[in-house]
C-alpha positions in Angstrom: 136.7 59.3 42.5 138.5 58.4 39.3 141.9 56.8 39.3 144.0 54.6 37.0 145.2 51.3 38.3 147.8 48.8 37.1 145.2 46.1 37.4 141.7 46.5 35.8 139.1 47.0 38.6 137.0 44.0 37.7 136.5 40.4 38.9 137.8 37.9 36.3 138.2 34.2 36.8 140.4 32.2 34.4 140.6 29.0 36.5 138.5 27.4 39.3 139.5 28.7 42.7 141.8 27.7 44.1 143.7 27.4 40.8 146.4 24.8 40.1 149.4 26.9 41.2 147.6 27.8 44.5 146.9 24.0 45.0 150.6 23.3 44.5 151.6 26.1 46.9 149.2 24.8 49.5 150.9 21.4 49.3 154.3 23.0 49.8 152.9 25.1 52.7 151.6 22.1 54.5 155.1 20.6 54.5 156.8 23.7 56.1 154.3 26.1 57.6 152.9 25.5 61.1 149.2 24.4 61.2 148.4 27.1 63.7 148.9 29.8 61.1 145.6 29.0 59.5 144.1 30.6 56.4 140.6 31.6 55.5 141.0 31.0 51.7 143.9 29.0 50.3 144.2 31.2 47.3 147.8 32.5 46.9 148.2 36.1 45.8 150.8 37.5 43.4 150.0 41.2 43.1 147.1 43.7 43.4 145.9 47.3 42.9 143.0 49.2 44.3 140.4 46.8 45.4 141.5 43.9 43.2 144.0 41.1 44.1 145.5 38.9 41.4 146.4 35.3 42.4 149.3 33.2 41.1 147.0 31.7 38.5 145.9 35.1 37.1 142.5 35.3 38.6 141.3 38.8 39.5 139.6 38.8 42.9 137.5 41.4 44.6 139.0 42.0 48.1 136.4 42.9 50.7 138.9 42.1 53.5 141.9 44.4 53.1 144.0 42.0 55.1 141.6 42.7 58.0 141.5 46.4 57.5 145.1 47.2 56.5 145.0 48.2 52.8 142.4 51.0 53.4 144.0 53.1 50.6 144.1 50.2 48.2 146.7 47.5 47.3 150.2 48.6 46.4 149.3 52.2 46.1 152.1 53.8 43.9 152.6 56.7 46.3 153.1 54.4 49.3 155.3 52.1 47.3 157.4 55.0 46.1 157.8 56.5 49.6 158.9 53.2 51.1 161.3 52.4 48.2 162.9 55.8 48.4 163.4 55.4 52.2 164.7 51.9 51.9 167.3 53.1 49.5 168.4 55.7 52.0 168.1 54.3 55.5 166.3 51.2 56.7 167.2 51.1 60.5 169.0 52.7 63.3 166.6 52.1 66.2 165.0 55.4 67.2 166.0 55.0 70.9 169.6 54.8 69.9 170.0 57.4 67.1 166.6 59.0 66.0 165.4 60.2 62.7 162.8 62.7 61.3 160.1 60.3 60.0 159.3 59.1 63.5 158.8 62.7 64.7 156.7 63.5 61.6 154.4 60.6 62.3 154.0 61.6 65.9 153.2 65.2 64.9 150.5 64.0 62.5 149.0 61.7 65.1 148.8 64.6 67.5 146.9 66.5 64.9 144.4 63.8 63.8 143.6 62.0 67.0 140.6 63.4 69.0 141.2 66.1 71.6 142.7 69.5 71.6 145.1 68.9 74.5 148.9 68.4 74.2 149.7 64.9 73.1 152.6 62.4 72.8 153.1 59.2 70.8 155.2 56.1 70.8 155.5 54.0 67.7 155.7 50.2 67.7 155.1 47.4 65.2 151.7 45.8 65.7 148.2 46.4 67.2 148.8 44.0 70.0 152.1 45.7 70.9 150.3 49.0 70.9 147.6 47.7 73.3 150.3 46.2 75.6 152.1 49.5 75.8 148.9 51.3 76.5 148.3 48.9 79.4 151.8 49.6 80.7 151.4 53.4 80.4 148.0 53.4 82.1 149.3 51.3 85.0 152.3 53.5 85.4 150.2 56.7 85.3 147.5 55.6 87.8 149.5 53.2 90.0 146.6 50.7 89.6 146.7 47.2 88.0 143.2 46.3 86.9 142.3 46.5 83.2 138.8 46.4 81.9 137.7 45.4 78.3 134.2 44.9 76.8 132.5 41.6 76.0 133.0 40.6 72.4 136.3 42.5 72.3 139.4 41.6 70.4 142.7 43.2 71.4 145.4 40.9 70.1 147.1 37.6 70.2 150.0 38.1 72.7 149.6 36.6 76.1 148.3 39.8 77.7 146.1 40.9 74.8 144.6 37.4 74.6 143.5 37.8 78.2 141.7 41.0 77.0 140.1 39.2 74.1 136.6 37.9 74.7 136.1 34.5 73.0 138.1 31.4 73.8 138.2 29.9 70.4 140.5 29.8 68.4 142.8 32.5 69.8 143.0 31.5 73.5 142.2 27.7 73.5 145.0 25.9 75.3 147.2 29.0 75.6 146.9 29.9 79.2 147.6 30.7 82.0 146.9 34.4 81.2 147.8 37.5 83.3 145.5 38.4 86.2 143.6 41.6 86.8 142.0 41.6 83.4 138.2 41.9 83.4 135.6 41.5 80.7 132.4 43.5 81.3 129.0 43.7 79.5 128.8 46.0 76.5 126.1 47.5 74.4 125.0 45.2 71.5 121.7 46.8 70.2 120.7 43.9 68.0 120.7 41.4 70.9 120.1 43.5 74.1 117.6 46.1 72.8 118.9 48.6 75.4 119.5 52.3 74.9 123.0 53.5 75.2 122.4 54.9 78.7 120.7 51.7 79.9 123.6 49.6 78.6 126.2 51.9 80.1 124.5 51.7 83.5 124.6 47.9 83.2 128.3 48.0 82.5 129.0 50.4 85.3 127.0 48.3 87.8 129.0 45.2 86.8 132.2 47.2 87.4 131.2 48.5 90.8 129.9 45.2 92.1 132.6 42.9 90.6 135.8 44.9 90.4 135.6 48.3 92.0 136.2 51.5 90.1 139.1 52.7 92.2 141.0 49.5 91.3 141.0 50.1 87.5 143.9 51.6 85.6 142.4 51.6 82.1 139.1 50.9 80.3 139.7 49.7 76.8 137.0 50.0 74.2 136.7 49.4 70.5 134.3 52.1 69.2 133.3 49.6 66.5 134.2 46.0 67.4 135.7 44.4 64.4 136.4 40.7 65.2 133.5 40.9 67.7 131.0 41.2 64.8 131.0 44.9 63.7 129.2 45.7 67.0 128.3 49.4 67.2 127.1 50.4 70.7 123.9 52.5 71.0 124.2 56.3 71.0 125.2 57.7 74.4 126.9 54.5 75.6 130.5 55.7 75.3 129.6 59.2 76.5 128.4 57.8 79.8 131.4 55.5 80.1 133.8 58.4 79.4 132.0 60.3 82.2 132.4 57.4 84.6 136.1 57.0 83.8 136.7 60.7 84.4 134.9 60.6 87.7 137.0 57.6 88.9 140.4 58.4 87.5 140.4 55.6 84.9 142.3 56.0 81.7 139.8 55.7 78.8 141.5 54.0 75.9 140.0 53.9 72.4 141.4 50.8 70.5 141.2 52.1 66.9 143.5 49.4 65.5 140.8 48.1 63.0 138.4 51.0 62.7 140.8 54.0 62.7 142.7 55.9 60.0 139.8 56.9 57.7 138.0 53.5 57.5 134.7 54.7 58.9 134.5 58.2 57.2 136.3 60.0 60.0 139.9 59.7 61.1 138.9 57.7 64.2 135.7 55.9 64.8 135.3 57.2 68.4 134.4 60.5 66.7 131.0 59.0 65.7 130.3 58.9 69.4 131.4 62.5 70.2 133.8 61.2 72.8 137.5 62.2 73.4 139.6 59.3 74.8 142.7 59.7 77.0 144.7 57.3 74.8 144.3 55.9 71.3 145.9 52.9 69.8 146.5 52.9 66.0 147.7 50.2 63.6 146.5 48.2 60.5 145.6 51.0 58.0 148.2 53.5 59.2 151.0 52.5 56.7 149.3 50.9 53.7 150.5 47.4 54.4 153.8 48.1 56.2 154.1 47.1 59.9 153.5 50.1 62.2 151.4 50.9 65.2 151.1 53.7 67.8 149.9 54.8 71.2 148.9 58.4 71.2 147.4 60.4 74.1 147.5 63.0 76.8 151.0 64.3 77.4 150.8 63.9 81.2 149.8 60.2 80.8 152.3 59.3 78.1 155.1 61.2 79.8 154.5 59.4 83.1 156.7 56.6 81.9 160.5 56.8 82.5 162.9 57.0 79.5 163.5 53.4 78.4 160.2 52.2 79.8 158.6 51.8 76.4 160.1 51.1 73.0 161.4 48.2 70.9 164.0 47.3 68.2 161.8 47.9 65.1 159.2 50.3 66.5 158.7 53.3 64.1 161.0 51.8 61.5 162.1 54.4 58.9 160.5 52.5 55.9 157.2 52.0 57.7 157.0 55.6 58.9 157.7 56.8 55.3 154.8 54.7 54.1 152.6 56.1 56.9 153.4 59.7 55.9 152.4 58.8 52.3 149.1 57.3 53.6 148.3 60.5 55.6 149.0 62.6 52.5 146.8 60.4 50.3 143.9 60.5 52.8 143.9 64.3 52.7 144.9 64.9 49.1 142.3 62.4 47.7 139.6 63.2 50.3 139.4 59.6 51.4 137.2 60.4 54.4 134.6 61.3 51.8 135.3 58.2 49.9 134.7 56.1 53.0 131.4 57.9 53.4 130.5 57.1 49.7 131.3 53.4 50.3 129.0 53.4 53.3 126.1 54.9 51.3 126.7 52.4 48.5 126.8 49.4 50.9 123.8 50.6 52.8 121.8 51.0 49.6 123.0 47.7 48.2 122.9 45.4 51.2 121.0 47.3 53.9 117.8 45.6 53.0 119.1 42.0 53.2 117.4 41.4 56.6 114.0 41.9 55.0 115.0 40.0 51.8 116.7 37.0 53.2 115.4 35.2 56.3 118.9 34.0 57.3 120.0 37.6 57.7 119.2 39.1 61.1 120.9 42.4 61.0 123.1 44.6 58.7 125.1 47.3 60.3 128.2 49.4 59.7 130.0 52.7 59.2 132.1 53.7 56.3 133.9 50.7 54.7 133.2 48.5 57.7 130.0 46.4 57.7 128.7 43.3 59.3 125.9 41.0 58.2 124.7 38.9 61.1 123.4 35.5 60.1 120.7 33.8 62.1 118.4 30.8 61.9 115.2 32.2 60.2 112.6 33.6 62.6 115.1 33.8 65.5 118.2 35.7 66.6 120.0 32.4 67.1 123.5 32.5 65.6 123.9 30.5 62.4 127.7 29.8 62.0 127.1 27.1 59.3 125.5 29.8 57.1 128.6 32.0 57.5 130.8 29.0 56.5 128.6 28.5 53.4 128.7 32.2 52.4 132.5 32.4 52.7 133.0 29.2 50.7 130.7 30.4 47.9 132.2 33.9 47.8 135.9 32.8 47.8 135.2 30.1 45.1 133.7 32.9 43.0 136.4 35.5 43.4 135.3 37.6 46.4 137.3 37.7 49.6 135.2 38.3 52.7 135.9 37.9 56.4 134.3 36.0 59.3 133.6 37.7 62.6 131.4 37.5 65.7 131.7 35.8 69.1 129.4 33.0 67.7 131.2 32.9 64.3 128.0 34.2 62.6 128.8 37.6 61.2 130.0 38.2 57.7 132.5 41.1 57.8 132.9 43.4 54.8 135.9 45.7 54.9 136.9 46.9 51.5 139.3 49.6 50.5 137.7 53.0 50.6 138.7 53.4 46.9 136.6 50.4 45.8 134.2 51.3 43.0 130.4 51.2 43.3 130.5 48.6 40.5 132.7 46.3 42.4 130.5 46.6 45.5 127.5 45.6 43.3 129.3 42.7 41.7 130.5 41.3 45.1 127.1 41.8 46.7 125.5 39.8 43.8 127.9 36.9 44.5 127.1 37.0 48.2 123.4 37.1 47.5 123.6 33.9 45.5 124.8 32.2 48.7 122.1 33.8 50.9 119.4 32.7 48.4 120.7 29.2 48.4 120.7 29.1 52.2 117.1 30.3 52.4 116.0 27.8 49.8 117.7 24.9 51.6 116.7 25.8 55.1 114.6 23.0 56.7 111.0 24.1 57.4 108.7 22.5 60.0 
């Protein structure tokens, strides 16, 4: 793919990182911004294009995080910016549940087209991924008349009170934040690197836990991330979700694919559940849907979605005209520029460039991923014991050398790589070289018996 960008697509450092203006902004931040809004790298950005961010000191930085999967089509894409600007000049808000507008309907029509399943569908539009998950819970409970909600171990579903209860690890999201809502259950999942089970074996373990600890007839909805993002880019073994889908159908459970991080072309298909040949009842969408503007959705079977009475779902800013205009531009970009194929290209490049790290560096236990969504699990050499200190060292080295990467994993030991699907092979190679410097240093410094 060839494209012209307002910022050259290359890493270029003109100061140490963080630079002097970032250091000054950090001091100002500490005087006014709450400590709980923590930051991975205190490097303050000014603008960006494609896969490059430019900070306030003029450093050009390779972005392998995309704001945790949001800027899938690249930073400040001109088409998205133009669509949002034109809409903002025309109409910024009415509240769809008071006086509606066409953009909302167009987004719902497109979601009905691209989400898995050939049945009749409905959508609601909201603001954030957590809000989408909460509404999916409400809809499933209304439809089934049941209360219990099941999520998988290592899941991340949001930061609101309800979605924190559905999120696996206690630190840092849940620590000291309870009490949480009841009737939320976490069940064993398929984690091939650690459990060594086939998909069917892992599914039967999950089902056995449900039947012995919860009871299938008590469950309103089963939420799954087809690829767990914050959990460590965990991809269940083949056949796992097919068996769970079958179990949910047999027991009247609404099967929900939480595609907030992995959806909208990131993994080489519109939705990552497609890699598993499974059709969910409901799908939650957010992050990459609007190129950086706040928008999220719940889409699914018409009979389930329409079980909620008018006024039962909605919100002041949900499906905002500007955000929906941006989303329509994103949909068009994905199709016009064949960004599904670009995500597949990124996967091939990443696999070729970093797929052998487990054999090359003893601190790497596993490399896994789909499309532009990869995880590098760091372990103590010769074991599968998580090595969070290694992740800290890699992130520190990468960010100080102009590469933004993400942390992940229930044990804080997975390097998460989530670039834009328009990132060049050359930028991937450059970023990988920077990360390799940190891995080599860790191997060299590791204490031996």
